[in-house]
N, C-alpha and C positions, 0 to 999 in steps of 0.2 A: 914536181909541177914545174915551168919554169916561165920567164916571163912573157910568151909567144902566148900562154894560154891566158896569162892576165891579162894582156894587150885586145885579144880576142874578144875577152870579157868587158872590158871599157869600147870596144868596139861597138858590140851588141848592143849592151846598153844605151849608148848614142844613136844606134839606128832605131831601137824602139821608143827613144824618145822624140826622135823627130816626127816618127809617124804616131805616136800615142798620146803626144802631149797637143799638138793642136787640135786632134778628132777626139780626146779624151775618150778613145776607144784603144785600150791598154793591150788588148787581147790580140788586135789587127796590128799593132808596133809590133806583139812578141813574133806574130807570124812572120811577119814581115823578116824581123832579123835573123829568128830560126832558116828560115828560108833562104836566107842569103849565106848563112852558114854551112847549110845542108850543099846546096850547088856547089859553093867554093873547094869544100872538100871532096866532093863528088867529082870533081873538074881536075883537083892535083892528084886524084886516084886514079883517074882515067889516064891522065898522062904519063902517071908514074908505071904503069903496067905494060903501055905501048900507046899505038898509035889510036889516036880516040875513034877514029871514023873506021876503024878495023874491029871495035868491042861492040860486045852487045850491051843495050841500053843498061842492064841492070848490074853488069861486072862492077861496075864504080860505086855500088849501093853494098857491097859484098863487105861490110862493116866488120865482121870476125876475120880477116885476113888485113885490115889496117895496121899500121901501129900504133902501139899505144898513144904516142906523140898525136898522130891524125885524129885518133877516137878523142882524145880528151879537148884538139881543138875544136870539133865538133857538140862534144858533149857539156864541156862546161860555159860555153855562152849561151846555149840554149835552155840549158837550167836555169842561168842566170836570169833573161828575159821571162821565163815561166813562172820565178818566183817572184820577180818584180811586177810582173803584171797581175799574180794572185792578189799579193798584197796590197798593191793600188785600187783594185776593185775590191778589198775587202773594207776597206775604211770609207 
C-alpha cells in the first residue's frame, strides 16, 4: 500500500460525505464515490492500453489485466465507502 491508496480513500470518503450527509442517504453517497473511482480507473486503463476512441468499451474493465496498484486504487476506496455506509445505516 502506498500513499496514493490512502489519498484515494480520503477522497472517496469526502465524496461520500458530500452526498450522504445532506441527504442522509449514505448508500447514495457510497454509490457516487464508488462510481467516481470506477470511472476514473476505467479511463486511466483505456489511456494506458491505447487510444480510447479505438477500443471496445469493455476493454478498460478487464480488471485482471490491471496492475496491482490500479486494482488497489479502485478496491480500497470502494471498500471504504461501502463499510462507512453500512456502519452509518446500522446505527
